[in-house]
C-alpha positions in Angstrom: 188.3 -43.0 13.3 190.1 -40.4 15.4 191.4 -37.1 14.2 195.0 -38.4 13.6 193.7 -41.2 11.4 191.5 -38.8 9.4 194.6 -36.5 8.9 196.7 -39.4 7.6 193.8 -40.5 5.4 193.6 -37.0 3.9 197.4 -36.8 3.5 197.3 -40.0 1.6 194.7 -38.6 -0.8 196.7 -35.4 -1.3 199.9 -37.4 -2.0 198.1 -39.5 -4.6 196.7 -36.4 -6.2 200.2 -34.9 -6.4 201.5 -38.1 -7.9 198.8 -38.0 -10.5 199.6 -34.4 -11.4 203.2 -35.2 -11.9 202.4 -38.2 -14.1 200.0 -36.0 -16.1 202.8 -33.4 -16.6 205.2 -36.1 -17.9 202.6 -37.6 -20.3 201.2 -34.4 -21.5 197.6 -33.8 -22.8 195.7 -36.7 -24.4 192.9 -35.1 -26.4 191.5 -38.6 -27.4 191.2 -39.6 -23.8 189.5 -36.3 -22.9 186.9 -36.8 -25.7 186.3 -40.4 -24.6 185.8 -39.3 -21.0 183.4 -36.5 -22.0 181.3 -38.8 -24.2 181.2 -41.4 -21.4 180.0 -38.8 -18.9 177.3 -37.6 -21.3 176.3 -41.2 -21.9 176.2 -41.9 -18.1 174.1 -38.8 -17.5 171.7 -39.9 -20.3 171.3 -43.3 -18.8 171.0 -41.9 -15.3 168.0 -39.9 -16.3 166.4 -42.9 -18.0 166.9 -41.3 -21.4 164.8 -38.3 -20.5 166.2 -34.8 -20.8 166.7 -33.4 -17.4 165.3 -29.9 -17.2 167.0 -27.3 -15.1 165.1 -24.0 -15.2 168.0 -22.0 -13.7 170.4 -23.3 -16.3 167.9 -22.6 -19.1 167.4 -19.1 -17.8 171.2 -18.5 -17.8 171.5 -20.0 -21.3 168.8 -17.6 -22.5 170.7 -14.6 -21.0 173.9 -15.7 -22.8 172.0 -16.0 -26.1 170.6 -12.5 -25.6 174.1 -11.1 -25.0 175.4 -12.8 -28.1 172.5 -11.5 -30.2 173.2 -8.0 -29.0 176.9 -8.3 -29.9 176.0 -9.7 -33.4 173.7 -6.7 -34.0 176.4 -4.3 -32.9 178.9 -5.9 -35.3 176.5 -5.6 -38.2 176.2 -1.8 -37.7 
């Protein structure tokens, strides 16, 4: 592919994205579809890991920080 072909290819993707955005605006939100998609992604991740929980130490560390902040906020509210 040369540069002009790549630009046309990208322009096609951008046009399709804009068409999708306009269609979504006309249809409005679909909560049932969103939930189905989220559950399907969770299921795909579960199957992709062979059913094992994938451990991510960075994510777990961040989750612990968030829990600590919430715990401090709850303590302040109780005072």
